[in-house]
C-alpha positions, 0 to 999 in steps of 0.5 A, a space after each residue: 567355601 562359597 559355592 558361588 565362587 567355584 561355580 562362577 570360575 567354572 563358568 568363566 573357564 568353560 565358556 571362554 574357549 567357546 566365546 573366542 572360537 565363535 567365528 571359526 565354528 559353524 552355529 550348530 557345532 557352536 551350540 553343541 560346544 556351548 551346551 557341553 561347556 555348560 554341562 562341564 561347568 555344572 559338573 565342576 560346580 557339583 563336584 566342588 560342592 560334594 568335595 566341600 561337603 565331604 571335607 566338612 563331614 570329615 571335619 577337615 574344614 570348618 563349616 562356613 557360618 550361615 547368616 544369622 539374626 543377631 537379635 534372635 534368641 539363642 537357638 541352642 542354650 546349654 543346660 548342663 543340669 540336663 546332662 543325665 537326660 542326654 544320657 537317657 537319649 543315648 548321648 550324641 550317638 543316640 541323638 544321631 540315630 533318633 534323627 534318622 527316624 525323625 527325618 524318615 517320619 517327617 518325610 512320610 507325614 504329608 503335613 511336614 514332608 514339603 518342608 523337608 523333601 527338598 532340603 539338605 537332609 544330612 545337614 538338617 539332621 546333623 544340626 538337630 543333633 548338635 542343637 539337641 546335644 548342646 541343649 541337653 548339656 553335651 559337649 557339642 557345638 551348634 553350627 546352624 543359624 538361629 530359628 528365626 533366620 532358619 525358618 523365615 519365609 517358609 510359611 510355617 503355622 501352628 499346625 505344621 509345628 504341632 505335626 513336627 512335634 508329634 513326629 518327634 514324639 513318635 520317633 522318641 517313643 520308637 527309641 525307647 526314650 523315657 517320657 520324662 526325658 522327652 518332656 524335659 527336652 520339649 520344655 526347652 524347645 517350646 519357647 522357640 515356637 515364637 521364632 518358627 511359626 510365621 503364619 
């Protein structure tokens, strides 16, 4: 569900009574009513978005696809031959645990923190699990955008990407993922730098 639609409807419903009542209510009371209506509308929009995310996490509704660049390379090319590597990562559950450690590291590293501090971290982790799972031949579906669309306008340079890879390697080491398995994943991710680095 698009957040803009419930937000717009909530704003219309919240402000409608205040607009019609302006002649009968003193200005200071009207200002309070307007502020209460605005806060109610914000709360309704937040509740609607939380309900949408809860439903999406529970698999009750399909995630709305995000705009992608149809000319961009596939962000999650499947490599069925790497299924044994996925097993070395601990399967989808292992990738999920890895992403928790990875995100913690990204937020702790001053070189990468600004890119993730205000992001939807739950979504980022979920889509990274999906992406890595598909690349490693798993039975997952990637629901994110292409790398070009996802990183456009972020001002990512080569040093930022190198820092991210370092943090990922530290996380993989913490999860005892074999070095050869790490390298096989990184080799499949490496070509994506052309879509990610924009500076």
